[in-house]
Structure formats: C-alpha cells, structure tokens
C-alpha positions as CSV (number, residue, x, y, z in Angstrom):
1,M,-22.0,-62.5,-52.8
2,E,-21.9,-61.5,-56.5
3,V,-25.9,-60.8,-56.2
4,W,-25.5,-59.0,-52.9
5,W,-23.1,-56.7,-54.4
6,E,-24.9,-55.9,-57.8
7,V,-27.9,-54.4,-55.9
8,A,-28.4,-50.7,-56.3
9,P,-27.2,-48.5,-53.7
10,Q,-30.5,-46.9,-53.2
11,T,-32.2,-50.3,-52.3
12,V,-29.7,-51.9,-50.3
13,F,-31.3,-50.5,-47.0
14,I,-34.4,-51.7,-47.9
15,T,-33.0,-55.1,-49.2
16,I,-31.0,-56.1,-46.2
17,I,-34.2,-58.3,-45.0
18,P,-34.9,-60.2,-48.3
19,A,-31.3,-60.9,-48.6
20,L,-31.3,-62.9,-45.2
21,V,-34.0,-65.3,-46.8
22,I,-31.3,-66.2,-49.2
23,L,-28.7,-66.4,-46.1
24,L,-31.4,-68.8,-44.3
25,H,-33.1,-70.5,-47.2
26,D,-36.5,-69.5,-45.3
27,H,-38.9,-66.9,-45.2
28,V,-39.9,-64.1,-43.0
29,T,-43.2,-64.9,-42.5
30,S,-44.1,-64.5,-38.6
31,H,-40.5,-64.2,-37.6
32,H,-39.4,-61.8,-34.5
33,S,-37.5,-58.8,-35.7
34,I,-36.0,-57.2,-32.4
35,L,-34.7,-53.6,-32.5
36,P,-32.6,-52.2,-29.5
37,R,-34.5,-49.1,-28.5
38,M,-36.5,-46.9,-31.3
39,G,-34.3,-43.8,-32.2
40,D,-34.8,-43.0,-36.1
41,I,-33.2,-45.8,-37.8
42,A,-35.0,-48.1,-35.9
43,S,-38.6,-46.7,-36.8
44,K,-37.9,-46.6,-40.1
45,T,-36.4,-50.0,-39.9
46,A,-39.8,-51.3,-38.0
47,V,-41.7,-49.9,-40.8
48,L,-40.0,-52.1,-43.6
49,C,-40.1,-54.9,-41.4
50,H,-43.8,-54.9,-40.7
51,A,-44.6,-55.2,-44.4
52,L,-43.0,-57.9,-44.5
53,N,-45.1,-59.4,-41.6
54,C,-42.5,-59.5,-39.1
55,K,-43.3,-59.3,-35.3
56,L,-41.8,-56.4,-33.7
57,Q,-40.2,-56.1,-30.2
58,C,-37.5,-53.6,-29.0
59,V,-35.4,-52.7,-25.8
60,K,-36.1,-48.9,-24.6
61,R,-34.2,-46.8,-22.1
62,T,-37.5,-45.0,-21.1
63,P,-40.7,-46.8,-20.7
64,S,-42.8,-45.2,-23.1
65,P,-44.6,-47.3,-25.8
66,P,-43.2,-46.5,-29.3
67,E,-45.3,-44.7,-32.1
68,V,-44.3,-45.9,-35.2
69,Y,-46.9,-45.7,-38.2
70,T,-47.0,-46.9,-41.7
71,N,-46.2,-45.1,-44.4
72,S,-49.9,-45.0,-45.8
73,K,-50.8,-41.6,-46.9
74,N,-54.5,-42.1,-46.3
75,N,-54.8,-44.2,-43.4
76,P,-51.4,-44.8,-41.5
77,E,-51.6,-47.2,-38.9
78,L,-49.8,-47.7,-35.5
79,I,-47.4,-50.2,-35.8
80,P,-47.5,-52.6,-32.9
81,I,-44.0,-53.0,-31.0
82,N,-43.7,-55.0,-27.9
83,I,-41.2,-53.5,-25.2
84,V,-39.0,-56.6,-23.9
85,S,-36.1,-57.0,-21.7
86,K,-32.7,-57.4,-23.0
87,Q,-32.5,-61.0,-22.1
88,E,-35.6,-61.8,-23.9
89,L,-34.5,-60.0,-26.9
90,F,-31.6,-62.2,-27.6
91,E,-33.3,-65.7,-26.5
92,T,-36.3,-65.3,-28.2
93,S,-35.5,-62.9,-31.8
94,D,-35.0,-64.6,-35.5
95,F,-33.3,-61.3,-36.3
96,I,-31.5,-58.6,-33.9
97,I,-31.2,-55.7,-35.7
98,C,-29.0,-53.3,-33.9
99,T,-29.2,-49.4,-34.8
100,L,-28.1,-48.0,-31.5
101,P,-26.1,-44.8,-31.5
102,G,-22.6,-44.8,-30.0
103,G,-21.3,-43.8,-26.2
104,D,-20.7,-45.2,-22.8
105,L,-24.7,-46.2,-22.3
106,T,-24.0,-48.4,-25.5
107,Y,-21.0,-49.6,-25.8
108,H,-21.1,-53.6,-26.1
109,F,-24.8,-53.8,-26.2
110,C,-24.3,-57.0,-27.8
111,D,-21.9,-58.3,-25.7
112,E,-20.6,-62.2,-25.6
113,A,-22.9,-63.3,-23.2
114,S,-26.1,-61.9,-25.0
115,L,-24.6,-63.1,-28.3
116,N,-24.4,-66.5,-27.1
117,S,-28.1,-66.6,-26.0
118,M,-29.1,-65.9,-29.5
119,K,-31.1,-68.8,-31.1
120,L,-28.8,-71.0,-33.1
121,D,-30.9,-69.8,-36.7
122,A,-30.8,-65.9,-35.5
123,V,-29.3,-63.2,-37.2
124,L,-27.5,-60.2,-36.2
125,I,-27.6,-57.2,-38.2
126,S,-25.4,-54.1,-37.1
127,M,-26.2,-51.0,-38.7
128,G,-26.1,-48.1,-35.9
129,R,-22.4,-48.2,-34.7
130,G,-19.5,-50.7,-34.5
131,T,-19.1,-50.2,-30.9
132,C,-22.6,-51.4,-29.6
133,V,-21.2,-54.8,-30.4
134,D,-18.3,-56.9,-29.2
135,E,-16.7,-57.5,-32.4
136,E,-14.3,-60.1,-31.4
137,A,-16.8,-62.0,-29.3
138,L,-19.2,-62.3,-32.6
139,I,-16.2,-63.2,-34.6
140,K,-15.8,-66.5,-32.2
141,I,-19.4,-67.3,-32.4
142,L,-19.7,-66.9,-36.1
143,E,-16.7,-69.2,-36.5
144,K,-18.3,-71.8,-34.5
145,K,-21.4,-71.3,-36.4
146,R,-23.2,-70.7,-32.9
147,I,-25.8,-68.5,-34.8
148,A,-27.0,-68.3,-38.3
149,G,-25.0,-65.5,-39.6
150,A,-24.8,-61.5,-39.7
151,V,-24.9,-58.6,-41.4
152,M,-22.6,-56.0,-40.5
153,D,-22.8,-52.1,-41.8
154,V,-20.5,-50.9,-39.1
155,F,-17.6,-51.9,-37.4
156,K,-15.2,-51.3,-34.5
157,T,-12.7,-50.0,-36.6
158,E,-13.7,-48.1,-40.2
159,P,-12.5,-49.4,-42.8
160,L,-12.5,-52.8,-41.8
161,P,-9.0,-53.6,-41.4
162,Q,-7.8,-56.2,-44.0
163,E,-6.5,-58.7,-41.3
164,S,-10.3,-59.1,-39.9
165,P,-11.5,-62.7,-39.9
166,L,-15.0,-61.2,-40.8
167,W,-13.5,-60.7,-44.5
168,T,-13.2,-64.8,-44.6
169,L,-16.4,-66.0,-43.0
170,D,-19.0,-67.5,-45.1
171,N,-21.9,-66.5,-43.2
172,V,-21.1,-62.7,-42.9
173,L,-22.6,-60.2,-44.9
174,L,-20.6,-57.0,-45.1
175,S,-21.2,-53.5,-46.3
176,P,-18.9,-50.5,-45.7
177,H,-21.3,-48.1,-43.5
178,N,-23.2,-47.0,-46.6
179,A,-26.7,-48.5,-45.1
180,D,-27.8,-44.8,-45.1
181,L,-26.7,-44.3,-49.1
182,V,-30.5,-43.5,-50.5
183,E,-31.0,-41.7,-53.5
184,N,-31.7,-38.4,-52.1
185,I,-29.1,-38.5,-49.2
186,V,-27.5,-35.3,-49.9
187,G,-30.8,-33.1,-50.4
188,D,-32.3,-35.2,-47.3
189,G,-29.5,-33.5,-45.3
190,L,-29.6,-29.9,-46.6
191,Q,-33.6,-29.7,-45.7
192,V,-33.0,-31.0,-42.4
193,F,-30.1,-28.3,-41.9
194,G,-32.5,-25.7,-43.6
195,E,-35.4,-26.6,-40.8
196,R,-32.6,-25.9,-38.3
197,L,-31.4,-23.0,-39.2
198,N,-34.9,-21.4,-40.1
199,E,-35.7,-22.9,-36.3
200,Y,-32.6,-20.9,-35.1
201,M,-33.2,-17.4,-37.4
202,Q,-36.8,-17.5,-35.9
203,G,-35.9,-18.0,-32.2
204,Q,-37.7,-21.2,-32.1
205,P,-36.8,-24.4,-29.9
206,F,-34.9,-27.1,-32.3
207,K,-37.1,-29.9,-33.4
208,S,-33.9,-32.3,-33.3
209,I,-32.2,-32.3,-29.6
210,V,-29.0,-34.2,-28.8
211,D,-29.1,-35.0,-25.0
212,K,-25.3,-34.4,-24.1
213,Q,-25.6,-37.1,-21.3
214,A,-26.6,-39.8,-23.7
215,G,-24.6,-38.3,-26.4
216,Y,-26.9,-39.0,-29.0
C-alpha cells in the first residue's frame, strides 16, 4: 500500500492498471477491460488500456460504435472496441472500469446481481461517480473474496467515512477522488472555459452540451 501512495499525483491515473498487476500477481496481456459507456473519461482510459494490449468492450446508451483513436501524432489508429450487453460485460470481464456520471439513469449501474456475476479473478475500478456502484453490496462481495478486488476513487459519501469497512479490506485500493489530478489540471480547465467563452461571445454553438434529461 505504501508504494501505491508514493506514486506522483500526475501519474496516478496512468498507473491504475499497472498497479492492478501487483494486486493480481498477473499481467494484463490479453485481458479484457470493460468500460461502461464511452464518455470522455472512458475514451482516455481506452487509449491507456489499448497501449497495455487489453481487449476493450463497452456498454453504450446509444448504438453508434465508439470512435476512439490512439495518441499517435503522425498516424492515429482507430481502437477496436466491442459493444456488449450489460450482462456480458460483468460475466466476461477481467477489469470493469466504471467511468459513468451520476444521475438517475446510472444509479447503482453496478448493482448486487451484476457484481455477483463477475469472474472470481476480476477487479472493479470505480472512478466516475460513487452512486453508480452499490457500495454496500460491493463491500459484502469483497469481504467474501468473491472477486479479486476493487480500486475506488469515488464513493457514495465523500470523504469516505472513517467507519466504512473499505478502509480495512486488504483487497481494495483507495484514492480520494483525485484520478483527474494531472500536472496541468488547472490550465486544462481554463482552456476549456476559454473555448466555451469564445463560442458564446461569437454566437457559435457550444461544442460541449449538457443533456439535461440524461443529467450529463
């Protein structure tokens, strides 16, 4: 655990998957990484997992195939990502990376039945919103060693209460909702704000639109 917390903040997000190699005493070659839906976070995660030779699958609210490309400046390639059902997602994955936003549509997407259907050596990674995971059900499953473990950056209640059993489990890695803590987080945020401000001032349509019905 000490090694995990000594990782520099700007590399935590990138090293989530390699850290699991230590947890599982395995390697990630040919493993399936499953990403529920393909938003901005999931797309960035897919690029990292692809570099680790993971096979990628996702669940999407819309049927359109995900378009995620490698970071190559000269010749970016389309990353192959299969669309699967929620049931197949939980039953076949080695790593489930939940990057879902909060809201009624995503509440307890990772529910007790789905978590119980995971493979015995599978790992859940939660770094979207804590409400997307049935935390009480997950704790029971982790206590019984029903799955290999969990990596949690977000929680139902934040900060995570001191009395939470998650603090004492030996098959859990915890971080304080800072998976986005990259080196230039403030600069990146200001750049996005500036782009939206310019669009507003020039009367142009916004490139980033919030769907009020979906909640994100």
